[in-house]
C-alpha positions as YAML, in Angstrom:
chain: A
units: angstrom
residues:
- id: 1
  name: MET
  ca: [101.33, 28.64, 163.10]
- id: 2
  name: ILE
  ca: [101.16, 25.08, 161.80]
- id: 3
  name: LEU
  ca: [104.00, 25.41, 159.30]
- id: 4
  name: ALA
  ca: [106.11, 26.97, 162.07]
- id: 5
  name: GLY
  ca: [105.47, 23.98, 164.29]
- id: 6
  name: ASP
  ca: [102.91, 25.59, 166.61]
- id: 7
  name: ILE
  ca: [100.18, 23.03, 165.98]
- id: 8
  name: PRO
  ca: [96.87, 23.23, 167.91]
- id: 9
  name: ASP
  ca: [95.24, 20.02, 169.09]
- id: 10
  name: LEU
  ca: [91.95, 20.68, 167.28]
- id: 11
  name: ILE
  ca: [92.06, 22.62, 164.03]
- id: 12
  name: TYR
  ca: [89.30, 23.95, 161.77]
- id: 13
  name: PHE
  ca: [90.39, 24.14, 158.15]
- id: 14
  name: GLN
  ca: [88.73, 25.95, 155.32]
- id: 15
  name: GLY
  ca: [91.39, 25.22, 152.74]
- id: 16
  name: GLY
  ca: [95.11, 24.76, 153.17]
- id: 17
  name: ASP
  ca: [94.83, 21.35, 154.82]
- id: 18
  name: ALA
  ca: [96.22, 19.23, 151.97]
- id: 19
  name: LYS
  ca: [99.81, 20.43, 152.39]
- id: 20
  name: ILE
  ca: [99.56, 19.79, 156.12]
- id: 21
  name: ALA
  ca: [98.09, 16.31, 155.62]
- id: 22
  name: GLU
  ca: [100.88, 15.45, 153.19]
- id: 23
  name: GLN
  ca: [103.36, 16.01, 156.01]
- id: 24
  name: GLY
  ca: [101.64, 13.35, 158.10]
- id: 25
  name: VAL
  ca: [100.65, 15.66, 160.92]
- id: 26
  name: LEU
  ca: [96.88, 15.15, 160.74]
- id: 27
  name: GLU
  ca: [95.20, 12.23, 162.48]
- id: 28
  name: ASP
  ca: [93.23, 9.54, 160.64]
- id: 29
  name: LEU
  ca: [89.78, 10.12, 162.17]
- id: 30
  name: ARG
  ca: [88.17, 6.85, 161.07]
- id: 31
  name: PRO
  ca: [89.23, 4.66, 164.03]
- id: 32
  name: TRP
  ca: [88.28, 7.43, 166.45]
- id: 33
  name: ILE
  ca: [84.83, 7.70, 164.91]
- id: 34
  name: GLU
  ca: [84.37, 3.93, 164.82]
- id: 35
  name: ASN
  ca: [84.98, 3.76, 168.58]
- id: 36
  name: SER
  ca: [83.02, 6.91, 169.42]
- id: 37
  name: GLU
  ca: [79.88, 7.11, 171.51]
- id: 38
  name: PHE
  ca: [77.95, 9.59, 169.36]
- id: 39
  name: LEU
  ca: [79.79, 10.52, 166.16]
- id: 40
  name: LYS
  ca: [79.59, 7.09, 164.55]
- id: 41
  name: ASP
  ca: [75.79, 7.44, 164.30]
- id: 42
  name: ALA
  ca: [75.81, 11.13, 163.39]
- id: 43
  name: LEU
  ca: [77.33, 11.00, 159.89]
- id: 44
  name: TYR
  ca: [75.65, 11.51, 156.54]
- id: 45
  name: PRO
  ca: [76.41, 9.17, 153.62]
- id: 46
  name: HIS
  ca: [78.61, 11.78, 151.97]
- id: 47
  name: ASN
  ca: [80.62, 12.09, 155.21]
- id: 48
  name: VAL
  ca: [81.35, 8.37, 155.13]
- id: 49
  name: ASP
  ca: [82.38, 8.50, 151.47]
- id: 50
  name: ARG
  ca: [84.61, 11.52, 152.00]
- id: 51
  name: LEU
  ca: [86.31, 10.01, 155.06]
- id: 52
  name: ALA
  ca: [87.06, 6.88, 153.04]
- id: 53
  name: ASN
  ca: [88.82, 9.05, 150.45]
- id: 54
  name: TYR
  ca: [90.38, 11.61, 152.79]
- id: 55
  name: PRO
  ca: [90.23, 10.66, 156.50]
- id: 56
  name: TYR
  ca: [91.63, 13.86, 158.00]
- id: 57
  name: LEU
  ca: [88.74, 16.33, 157.94]
- id: 58
  name: LEU
  ca: [85.29, 16.00, 159.48]
- id: 59
  name: TYR
  ca: [82.39, 18.29, 158.55]
- id: 60
  name: VAL
  ca: [79.11, 16.84, 159.77]
- id: 61
  name: PHE
  ca: [76.61, 19.00, 157.96]
- id: 62
  name: PRO
  ca: [74.03, 18.29, 155.27]
- id: 63
  name: VAL
  ca: [75.32, 18.71, 151.75]
- id: 64
  name: ARG
  ca: [75.65, 22.39, 150.89]
- id: 65
  name: ASN
  ca: [73.90, 22.65, 147.55]
- id: 66
  name: PRO
  ca: [72.45, 26.10, 146.78]
- id: 67
  name: GLN
  ca: [68.72, 26.35, 146.13]
- id: 68
  name: PRO
  ca: [66.61, 29.34, 145.03]
- id: 69
  name: VAL
  ca: [64.43, 31.40, 147.36]
- id: 70
  name: MET
  ca: [62.07, 34.31, 146.78]
- id: 71
  name: ARG
  ca: [59.83, 36.50, 148.89]
- id: 72
  name: ALA
  ca: [56.55, 34.61, 149.31]
- id: 73
  name: ASP
  ca: [54.47, 37.77, 148.87]
- id: 74
  name: TRP
  ca: [56.22, 38.58, 145.60]
- id: 75
  name: PHE
  ca: [55.72, 35.04, 144.35]
- id: 76
  name: GLU
  ca: [52.04, 35.21, 145.25]
- id: 77
  name: ARG
  ca: [51.67, 38.49, 143.32]
- id: 78
  name: THR
  ca: [52.98, 36.83, 140.14]
- id: 79
  name: GLY
  ca: [49.96, 34.50, 140.14]
- id: 80
  name: LEU
  ca: [52.21, 31.74, 138.79]
- id: 81
  name: PRO
  ca: [52.56, 28.16, 140.03]
- id: 82
  name: ALA
  ca: [55.89, 27.02, 141.45]
- id: 83
  name: PRO
  ca: [58.35, 26.70, 138.54]
- id: 84
  name: GLN
  ca: [58.97, 23.15, 137.37]
- id: 85
  name: THR
  ca: [60.96, 23.68, 134.16]
- id: 86
  name: VAL
  ca: [63.70, 25.95, 132.87]
- id: 87
  name: GLU
  ca: [61.05, 27.80, 130.88]
- id: 88
  name: ASP
  ca: [58.97, 28.24, 134.04]
- id: 89
  name: TYR
  ca: [61.97, 29.84, 135.75]
- id: 90
  name: VAL
  ca: [62.38, 32.29, 132.89]
- id: 91
  name: THR
  ca: [58.68, 33.17, 133.06]
- id: 92
  name: LEU
  ca: [58.81, 33.69, 136.83]
- id: 93
  name: LEU
  ca: [61.95, 35.82, 136.71]
- id: 94
  name: SER
  ca: [60.54, 37.87, 133.84]
- id: 95
  name: THR
  ca: [57.30, 38.49, 135.71]
- id: 96
  name: VAL
  ca: [59.15, 39.69, 138.79]
- id: 97
  name: ALA
  ca: [61.52, 41.87, 136.74]
- id: 98
  name: GLN
  ca: [58.58, 43.59, 135.04]
- id: 99
  name: GLY
  ca: [56.32, 43.85, 138.06]
- id: 100
  name: ASP
  ca: [57.71, 46.76, 140.13]
- id: 101
  name: TYR
  ca: [57.07, 44.76, 143.30]
- id: 102
  name: ASP
  ca: [59.46, 46.98, 145.24]
- id: 103
  name: GLY
  ca: [57.15, 49.93, 144.53]
- id: 104
  name: ASP
  ca: [59.75, 52.40, 143.29]
- id: 105
  name: GLY
  ca: [57.76, 53.14, 140.14]
- id: 106
  name: GLN
  ca: [60.24, 51.43, 137.83]
- id: 107
  name: ALA
  ca: [60.54, 47.93, 136.40]
- id: 108
  name: ASN
  ca: [64.18, 47.71, 137.48]
- id: 109
  name: THR
  ca: [64.28, 44.59, 139.65]
- id: 110
  name: LEU
  ca: [66.65, 41.95, 138.32]
- id: 111
  name: GLY
  ca: [65.55, 38.32, 138.31]
- id: 112
  name: LEU
  ca: [68.41, 36.82, 140.27]
- id: 113
  name: THR
  ca: [72.04, 37.32, 141.22]
- id: 114
  name: SER
  ca: [74.97, 35.22, 142.35]
- id: 115
  name: ALA
  ca: [78.14, 35.88, 144.32]
- id: 116
  name: GLU
  ca: [81.31, 36.35, 142.24]
- id: 117
  name: THR
  ca: [80.93, 33.22, 140.06]
- id: 118
  name: THR
  ca: [78.17, 31.21, 138.43]
- id: 119
  name: ALA
  ca: [78.72, 28.33, 140.88]
- id: 120
  name: GLU
  ca: [75.38, 28.97, 142.59]
- id: 121
  name: LEU
  ca: [73.59, 28.87, 139.26]
- id: 122
  name: ASP
  ca: [75.36, 25.61, 138.46]
- id: 123
  name: ALA
  ca: [73.66, 24.06, 141.47]
- id: 124
  name: ILE
  ca: [70.22, 24.22, 139.85]
- id: 125
  name: PHE
  ca: [71.03, 24.32, 136.14]
- id: 126
  name: ASN
  ca: [73.82, 21.73, 135.74]
- id: 127
  name: GLN
  ca: [71.58, 18.68, 135.71]
- id: 128
  name: ALA
  ca: [68.95, 20.45, 133.61]
- id: 129
  name: PHE
  ca: [71.46, 20.91, 130.80]
- id: 130
  name: GLY
  ca: [73.15, 17.54, 131.24]
- id: 131
  name: VAL
  ca: [76.22, 18.52, 133.27]
- id: 132
  name: THR
  ca: [75.95, 15.42, 135.43]
- id: 133
  name: ALA
  ca: [79.50, 15.10, 136.80]
- id: 134
  name: THR
  ca: [82.91, 16.71, 136.78]
- id: 135
  name: TRP
  ca: [84.12, 14.19, 134.20]
- id: 136
  name: MET
  ca: [81.75, 13.39, 131.34]
- id: 137
  name: PRO
  ca: [81.96, 10.19, 129.27]
- id: 138
  name: THR
  ca: [82.67, 10.33, 125.53]
- id: 139
  name: PRO
  ca: [83.70, 7.61, 123.04]
- id: 140
  name: GLU
  ca: [87.29, 8.86, 123.31]
- id: 141
  name: GLY
  ca: [87.28, 8.83, 127.12]
- id: 142
  name: VAL
  ca: [86.16, 11.25, 129.80]
- id: 143
  name: ILE
  ca: [86.36, 14.99, 129.27]
- id: 144
  name: ASN
  ca: [86.01, 17.72, 131.83]
- id: 145
  name: ALA
  ca: [82.46, 19.04, 132.11]
- id: 146
  name: ARG
  ca: [83.78, 22.58, 131.78]
- id: 147
  name: VAL
  ca: [84.64, 21.95, 128.12]
- id: 148
  name: SER
  ca: [81.64, 19.75, 127.33]
- id: 149
  name: PRO
  ca: [78.81, 20.53, 124.90]
- id: 150
  name: GLN
  ca: [76.44, 20.39, 127.88]
- id: 151
  name: GLU
  ca: [78.38, 23.18, 129.63]
- id: 152
  name: ARG
  ca: [78.22, 25.21, 126.43]
- id: 153
  name: ASP
  ca: [74.42, 24.89, 126.37]
- id: 154
  name: LYS
  ca: [74.14, 25.89, 130.02]
- id: 155
  name: LEU
  ca: [76.32, 28.97, 129.60]
- id: 156
  name: ALA
  ca: [74.37, 30.00, 126.51]
- id: 157
  name: PHE
  ca: [71.24, 29.85, 128.66]
- id: 158
  name: CYS
  ca: [72.86, 31.93, 131.42]
- id: 159
  name: GLY
  ca: [73.91, 34.46, 128.79]
- id: 160
  name: SER
  ca: [70.32, 34.64, 127.58]
- id: 161
  name: LEU
  ca: [69.20, 35.41, 131.14]
- id: 162
  name: ARG
  ca: [71.63, 38.32, 131.25]
- id: 163
  name: GLU
  ca: [70.46, 39.56, 127.84]
- id: 164
  name: GLN
  ca: [66.86, 39.59, 129.04]
- id: 165
  name: GLY
  ca: [67.75, 41.55, 132.17]
- id: 166
  name: LEU
  ca: [67.05, 38.56, 134.40]
- id: 167
  name: LEU
  ca: [70.60, 37.83, 135.60]
- id: 168
  name: ASP
  ca: [72.50, 40.53, 137.47]
- id: 169
  name: PRO
  ca: [75.38, 41.59, 135.15]
- id: 170
  name: GLU
  ca: [77.35, 42.67, 138.23]
- id: 171
  name: TYR
  ca: [77.42, 39.19, 139.76]
- id: 172
  name: ILE
  ca: [81.17, 38.98, 139.09]
- id: 173
  name: THR
  ca: [81.85, 41.79, 141.62]
- id: 174
  name: THR
  ca: [79.02, 40.93, 143.99]
- id: 175
  name: LYS
  ca: [80.21, 39.61, 147.36]
- id: 176
  name: TRP
  ca: [77.88, 37.56, 149.57]
- id: 177
  name: ASP
  ca: [76.84, 40.55, 151.70]
- id: 178
  name: VAL
  ca: [76.05, 42.65, 148.63]
- id: 179
  name: LYS
  ca: [74.11, 39.72, 147.18]
- id: 180
  name: GLU
  ca: [71.98, 39.61, 150.31]
- id: 181
  name: ASP
  ca: [71.47, 43.37, 150.36]
- id: 182
  name: LYS
  ca: [70.23, 43.33, 146.78]
- id: 183
  name: PHE
  ca: [67.68, 40.71, 147.83]
- id: 184
  name: TYR
  ca: [66.46, 42.49, 150.96]
- id: 185
  name: SER
  ca: [66.25, 45.85, 149.18]
- id: 186
  name: GLY
  ca: [64.27, 44.43, 146.25]
- id: 187
  name: ARG
  ca: [66.94, 44.97, 143.61]
- id: 188
  name: VAL
  ca: [66.80, 41.25, 142.79]
- id: 189
  name: GLY
  ca: [63.90, 38.86, 143.17]
- id: 190
  name: MET
  ca: [65.73, 35.59, 143.74]
- id: 191
  name: ILE
  ca: [68.96, 34.41, 145.36]
- id: 192
  name: LEU
  ca: [70.26, 30.97, 146.26]
- id: 193
  name: GLY
  ca: [70.89, 29.69, 149.79]
- id: 194
  name: SER
  ca: [73.57, 27.06, 150.36]
- id: 195
  name: SER
  ca: [71.96, 25.38, 153.37]
- id: 196
  name: ALA
  ca: [68.75, 25.23, 155.39]
- id: 197
  name: GLU
  ca: [70.31, 27.41, 158.07]
- id: 198
  name: VAL
  ca: [71.37, 29.99, 155.49]
- id: 199
  name: VAL
  ca: [67.85, 30.06, 154.07]
- id: 200
  name: ASP
  ca: [66.50, 30.88, 157.52]
- id: 201
  name: ILE
  ca: [69.20, 33.49, 158.06]
- id: 202
  name: TYR
  ca: [67.97, 35.10, 154.84]
- id: 203
  name: GLY
  ca: [64.44, 34.81, 156.17]
- id: 204
  name: GLY
  ca: [65.35, 36.34, 159.50]
- id: 205
  name: LYS
  ca: [67.13, 39.28, 157.92]
- id: 206
  name: MET
  ca: [64.26, 39.79, 155.48]
- id: 207
  name: GLN
  ca: [61.89, 39.92, 158.45]
- id: 208
  name: GLN
  ca: [64.00, 42.67, 159.98]
- id: 209
  name: VAL
  ca: [63.67, 44.77, 156.82]
- id: 210
  name: HIS
  ca: [60.13, 43.73, 155.85]
- id: 211
  name: PRO
  ca: [58.29, 42.41, 158.95]
- id: 212
  name: GLY
  ca: [55.94, 39.54, 158.28]
- id: 213
  name: THR
  ca: [57.63, 38.57, 155.00]
- id: 214
  name: GLU
  ca: [58.25, 34.84, 154.52]
- id: 215
  name: LEU
  ca: [60.41, 33.11, 151.93]
- id: 216
  name: VAL
  ca: [59.46, 30.35, 149.51]
- id: 217
  name: LEU
  ca: [61.95, 27.83, 148.11]
- id: 218
  name: PHE
  ca: [61.75, 26.22, 144.67]
- id: 219
  name: ASP
  ca: [62.87, 22.85, 143.35]
- id: 220
  name: PRO
  ca: [65.58, 22.71, 140.68]
- id: 221
  name: PRO
  ca: [64.08, 22.86, 137.19]
- id: 222
  name: GLN
  ca: [63.51, 20.16, 134.63]
- id: 223
  name: GLY
  ca: [65.59, 21.00, 131.60]
- id: 224
  name: PRO
  ca: [66.42, 19.58, 128.19]
- id: 225
  name: ALA
  ca: [68.62, 16.88, 129.74]
- id: 226
  name: GLY
  ca: [67.26, 16.23, 133.23]
- id: 227
  name: ARG
  ca: [66.57, 17.60, 136.67]
- id: 228
  name: GLY
  ca: [68.34, 17.78, 140.00]
- id: 229
  name: LEU
  ca: [70.96, 19.52, 142.07]
- id: 230
  name: ALA
  ca: [74.61, 19.60, 141.08]
- id: 231
  name: ALA
  ca: [76.60, 16.42, 141.67]
- id: 232
  name: VAL
  ca: [78.33, 16.39, 145.07]
- id: 233
  name: ASP
  ca: [82.09, 15.98, 145.28]
- id: 234
  name: VAL
  ca: [82.83, 13.14, 147.70]
- id: 235
  name: SER
  ca: [86.58, 12.96, 147.07]
- id: 236
  name: ASN
  ca: [87.27, 14.81, 150.32]
- id: 237
  name: GLU
  ca: [85.94, 17.47, 152.68]
- id: 238
  name: SER
  ca: [86.77, 20.99, 151.54]
- id: 239
  name: ARG
  ca: [86.50, 22.25, 155.12]
- id: 240
  name: GLY
  ca: [86.14, 20.79, 158.58]
- id: 241
  name: PHE
  ca: [87.80, 19.77, 161.84]
- id: 242
  name: ALA
  ca: [91.11, 17.96, 162.10]
- id: 243
  name: ILE
  ca: [93.16, 16.65, 165.02]
- id: 244
  name: SER
  ca: [96.92, 16.97, 165.10]
- id: 245
  name: ALA
  ca: [98.68, 13.63, 164.81]
- id: 246
  name: LEU
  ca: [101.42, 15.15, 167.00]
- id: 247
  name: SER
  ca: [99.02, 16.24, 169.73]
- id: 248
  name: GLU
  ca: [99.51, 15.03, 173.29]
- id: 249
  name: HIS
  ca: [95.78, 15.60, 173.88]
- id: 250
  name: LYS
  ca: [94.09, 13.61, 171.11]
- id: 251
  name: GLU
  ca: [91.55, 12.08, 173.50]
- id: 252
  name: GLU
  ca: [90.50, 15.50, 174.76]
- id: 253
  name: ALA
  ca: [90.36, 16.96, 171.26]
- id: 254
  name: PHE
  ca: [88.18, 14.14, 169.97]
- id: 255
  name: ALA
  ca: [86.03, 14.34, 173.10]
- id: 256
  name: VAL
  ca: [85.04, 17.87, 172.01]
- id: 257
  name: LEU
  ca: [83.84, 16.56, 168.63]
- id: 258
  name: ASP
  ca: [82.05, 13.57, 170.13]
- id: 259
  name: PHE
  ca: [80.32, 15.79, 172.69]
- id: 260
  name: MET
  ca: [79.12, 18.14, 169.95]
- id: 261
  name: ALA
  ca: [77.50, 15.12, 168.27]
- id: 262
  name: SER
  ca: [75.69, 14.18, 171.50]
- id: 263
  name: PRO
  ca: [72.10, 15.26, 172.22]
- id: 264
  name: GLU
  ca: [73.38, 17.81, 174.74]
- id: 265
  name: GLY
  ca: [75.97, 19.16, 172.31]
- id: 266
  name: GLN
  ca: [73.46, 19.39, 169.48]
- id: 267
  name: MET
  ca: [71.00, 21.21, 171.71]
- id: 268
  name: MET
  ca: [73.63, 23.83, 172.45]
- id: 269
  name: ASP
  ca: [75.09, 24.08, 168.95]
- id: 270
  name: ARG
  ca: [71.86, 24.13, 166.99]
- id: 271
  name: MET
  ca: [69.45, 25.94, 169.30]
- id: 272
  name: GLY
  ca: [71.73, 28.53, 170.88]
- id: 273
  name: PHE
  ca: [71.29, 29.98, 174.35]
- id: 274
  name: ALA
  ca: [68.35, 29.67, 176.74]
- id: 275
  name: GLY
  ca: [66.83, 33.09, 177.22]
- id: 276
  name: THR
  ca: [68.05, 34.30, 173.82]
- id: 277
  name: GLN
  ca: [67.35, 31.85, 171.02]
- id: 278
  name: TYR
  ca: [64.73, 29.98, 173.06]
- id: 279
  name: VAL
  ca: [62.87, 30.17, 176.36]
- id: 280
  name: ILE
  ca: [61.34, 27.49, 178.56]
- id: 281
  name: ARG
  ca: [57.76, 28.08, 179.66]
- id: 282
  name: ASP
  ca: [55.85, 25.53, 181.73]
- id: 283
  name: GLY
  ca: [58.48, 22.95, 180.89]
- id: 284
  name: LYS
  ca: [58.16, 23.49, 177.14]
- id: 285
  name: ILE
  ca: [60.71, 25.00, 174.82]
- id: 286
  name: GLU
  ca: [59.64, 27.94, 172.68]
- id: 287
  name: VAL
  ca: [62.00, 29.50, 170.14]
- id: 288
  name: THR
  ca: [62.34, 33.28, 169.90]
- id: 289
  name: ASP
  ca: [62.82, 35.46, 166.83]
- id: 290
  name: ALA
  ca: [66.56, 35.32, 167.50]
- id: 291
  name: ILE
  ca: [66.64, 31.67, 166.36]
- id: 292
  name: ALA
  ca: [66.20, 32.84, 162.75]
- id: 293
  name: THR
  ca: [69.76, 34.17, 162.55]
- id: 294
  name: TRP
  ca: [71.40, 31.46, 164.68]
- id: 295
  name: TYR
  ca: [73.46, 28.72, 163.04]
- id: 296
  name: ALA
  ca: [75.44, 25.71, 164.24]
- id: 297
  name: ARG
  ca: [79.18, 26.29, 164.56]
- id: 298
  name: PHE
  ca: [80.34, 22.69, 164.95]
- id: 299
  name: MET
  ca: [77.96, 20.24, 163.30]
- id: 300
  name: VAL
  ca: [74.41, 19.41, 162.28]
- id: 301
  name: THR
  ca: [74.15, 15.68, 162.83]
- id: 302
  name: ALA
  ca: [72.03, 13.31, 160.79]
- id: 303
  name: ASN
  ca: [70.40, 11.60, 163.76]
- id: 304
  name: TRP
  ca: [69.35, 14.36, 166.22]
- id: 305
  name: THR
  ca: [65.68, 15.24, 166.54]
- id: 306
  name: PRO
  ca: [65.14, 18.73, 168.01]
- id: 307
  name: PRO
  ca: [62.63, 19.14, 170.84]
- id: 308
  name: VAL
  ca: [60.77, 21.73, 168.77]
- id: 309
  name: GLN
  ca: [60.83, 22.47, 165.04]
- id: 310
  name: TRP
  ca: [62.02, 25.99, 164.36]
- id: 311
  name: LEU
  ca: [63.11, 25.73, 160.74]
- id: 312
  name: SER
  ca: [60.81, 27.49, 158.31]
- id: 313
  name: PRO
  ca: [58.99, 25.48, 155.62]
- id: 314
  name: ALA
  ca: [61.51, 26.80, 153.08]
- id: 315
  name: ALA
  ca: [64.44, 25.57, 155.18]
- id: 316
  name: GLN
  ca: [62.80, 22.19, 155.76]
- id: 317
  name: GLN
  ca: [62.29, 21.84, 152.02]
- id: 318
  name: HIS
  ca: [65.96, 22.69, 151.46]
- id: 319
  name: LEU
  ca: [66.95, 19.79, 153.73]
- id: 320
  name: ALA
  ca: [64.56, 17.43, 151.97]
- id: 321
  name: ASN
  ca: [65.78, 18.46, 148.54]
- id: 322
  name: VAL
  ca: [69.47, 17.80, 149.23]
- id: 323
  name: SER
  ca: [68.50, 14.19, 149.88]
- id: 324
  name: THR
  ca: [65.91, 13.89, 147.11]
- id: 325
  name: TYR
  ca: [68.25, 15.28, 144.46]
- id: 326
  name: TYR
  ca: [71.54, 13.94, 145.85]
- id: 327
  name: VAL
  ca: [73.99, 12.62, 143.24]
- id: 328
  name: ALA
  ca: [77.60, 11.73, 144.00]
- id: 329
  name: ASP
  ca: [80.21, 13.21, 141.69]
- id: 330
  name: ASN
  ca: [83.16, 11.37, 140.13]
- id: 331
  name: ALA
  ca: [85.71, 14.02, 141.12]
- id: 332
  name: PHE
  ca: [88.86, 12.73, 142.81]
- id: 333
  name: VAL
  ca: [91.81, 14.09, 144.81]
- id: 334
  name: TRP
  ca: [94.60, 15.32, 142.58]
- id: 335
  name: PRO
  ca: [98.29, 14.65, 143.18]
- id: 336
  name: PRO
  ca: [100.17, 17.83, 144.16]
- id: 337
  name: GLU
  ca: [101.97, 18.08, 140.83]
- id: 338
  name: PHE
  ca: [98.69, 19.04, 139.15]
- id: 339
  name: ALA
  ca: [98.01, 22.02, 141.41]
- id: 340
  name: ALA
  ca: [99.26, 24.59, 138.91]
- id: 341
  name: ASP
  ca: [97.20, 23.04, 136.11]
- id: 342
  name: LEU
  ca: [94.06, 23.08, 138.26]
- id: 343
  name: ASP
  ca: [94.54, 26.74, 139.15]
- id: 344
  name: ALA
  ca: [95.33, 27.78, 135.60]
- id: 345
  name: THR
  ca: [92.40, 25.95, 134.01]
- id: 346
  name: THR
  ca: [90.01, 27.29, 136.66]
- id: 347
  name: ASN
  ca: [91.19, 30.83, 135.94]
- id: 348
  name: VAL
  ca: [90.66, 30.30, 132.21]
- id: 349
  name: TYR
  ca: [87.22, 28.85, 132.86]
- id: 350
  name: ARG
  ca: [86.09, 31.70, 135.11]
- id: 351
  name: GLU
  ca: [87.42, 34.30, 132.69]
- id: 352
  name: TRP
  ca: [85.61, 32.80, 129.72]
- id: 353
  name: VAL
  ca: [82.39, 32.12, 131.63]
- id: 354
  name: TYR
  ca: [82.15, 35.80, 132.39]
- id: 355
  name: LYS
  ca: [82.89, 36.64, 128.76]
- id: 356
  name: PHE
  ca: [80.17, 34.30, 127.53]
- id: 357
  name: VAL
  ca: [77.57, 35.37, 130.09]
- id: 358
  name: SER
  ca: [78.30, 39.09, 129.78]
- id: 359
  name: GLY
  ca: [78.22, 38.99, 125.99]
- id: 360
  name: GLU
  ca: [81.86, 40.05, 125.68]
- id: 361
  name: ALA
  ca: [82.47, 36.76, 123.86]
- id: 362
  name: SER
  ca: [80.10, 34.97, 121.49]
- id: 363
  name: MET
  ca: [79.27, 31.31, 121.93]
- id: 364
  name: ASP
  ca: [80.80, 30.94, 118.46]
- id: 365
  name: GLN
  ca: [84.14, 31.35, 120.24]
- id: 366
  name: TRP
  ca: [83.61, 28.15, 122.25]
- id: 367
  name: ASP
  ca: [86.39, 26.28, 120.43]
- id: 368
  name: GLU
  ca: [88.77, 29.15, 121.21]
- id: 369
  name: TYR
  ca: [87.93, 28.81, 124.89]
- id: 370
  name: VAL
  ca: [88.37, 25.02, 124.83]
- id: 371
  name: ALA
  ca: [91.78, 25.43, 123.20]
- id: 372
  name: ALA
  ca: [92.80, 27.94, 125.89]
- id: 373
  name: TRP
  ca: [91.60, 25.58, 128.64]
- id: 374
  name: ASN
  ca: [93.54, 22.67, 127.20]
- id: 375
  name: ALA
  ca: [96.68, 24.78, 126.74]
- id: 376
  name: ALA
  ca: [96.49, 25.99, 130.35]
- id: 377
  name: GLY
  ca: [96.85, 22.44, 131.62]
- id: 378
  name: GLY
  ca: [93.60, 20.83, 130.56]
- id: 379
  name: ASP
  ca: [95.33, 18.29, 128.35]
- id: 380
  name: ARG
  ca: [97.39, 17.03, 131.30]
- id: 381
  name: LEU
  ca: [94.36, 16.94, 133.57]
- id: 382
  name: THR
  ca: [92.29, 15.03, 131.04]
- id: 383
  name: ALA
  ca: [95.04, 12.47, 130.43]
- id: 384
  name: HIS
  ca: [95.33, 11.80, 134.16]
- id: 385
  name: ALA
  ca: [91.56, 11.68, 134.65]
- id: 386
  name: ARG
  ca: [91.30, 9.05, 131.93]
- id: 387
  name: GLU
  ca: [93.94, 6.98, 133.70]
- id: 388
  name: VAL
  ca: [92.04, 7.24, 136.98]
- id: 389
  name: LEU
  ca: [88.42, 6.98, 135.81]
- id: 390
  name: ASP
  ca: [88.42, 5.09, 132.53]
- id: 391
  name: ALA
  ca: [90.50, 2.34, 134.06]
- id: 392
  name: SER
  ca: [87.97, 1.91, 136.88]
- id: 393
  name: ASN
  ca: [84.96, 1.62, 134.56]
...
């Protein structure tokens, strides 16, 4: 529609926006936000940083950084304390895998799974193994984390999880819905939720399958090199709302966004419908079970206080952790001429990650992988990154 000239006033992008922005048909949202009634006070720090770098998309949500959850009753049966280190995670996952907590008479529960890539595992293991940013400093200049010694150590660890039967070997073909089903059915003991709302959606669906079952969320582990959640890319928003620069209704389009950031808009977006997600009794709001699978469609502002707390303890901890462990990344927006290099190196990386984790390739072949990554465009990417980042340090 957009490329054909049929451009809506308000557009939600989840990719594909860069080519549109390059044509100058997306509005700079910063002056609109600065003069807004509600949105200017609703942003998170990462929103401000991303708008400064790329002012066309707005996605007012807490940072999406996956964190691990497990059935609380299963965790209690292990008799273990909450895991604090990488070794603690291995012990916990091993105990669950060997415990037959699903009651099928076999010790066939996997420790954890991911969806299609290891990106969810990166969220909790990157910092532990020293993968602190997209571009890592060396005496010769920055190198991409994907070809760093720290990445090698992390992938060797993930491979060891697979060897021990703790990481689902089918993660590469596991879509998000299959990932969830494996969790609810007891085929895996742990999955990662990208946001507080997602954690409560998992909790709500788990309740439907196993009534009365709560979830518990764990902090990222302390590892050989540190602790925390993966560094957050603030170069731009990867999804969000945009307004057409050619629109004849910019005021109306922005009014929708500003309203959604208002107390009334947040009440509607985050708490759903009266009589369904909540009821009002004697002038007080009470949430129903339906709130567990409700999620905001427009935004979750930083400054709105709900009239009643409905998030589970696990979801509240998720929100707290994204602030506690927040680290900004040094990633930046690439010029269009590097698009092919980015795609090619990502494909090489994903292919070799699976080889390393599955055991198809030995970690002794690391140099072979690095050479393939560089040949696929990594050399060009690294040279440009050094121009951008080394010059600014």
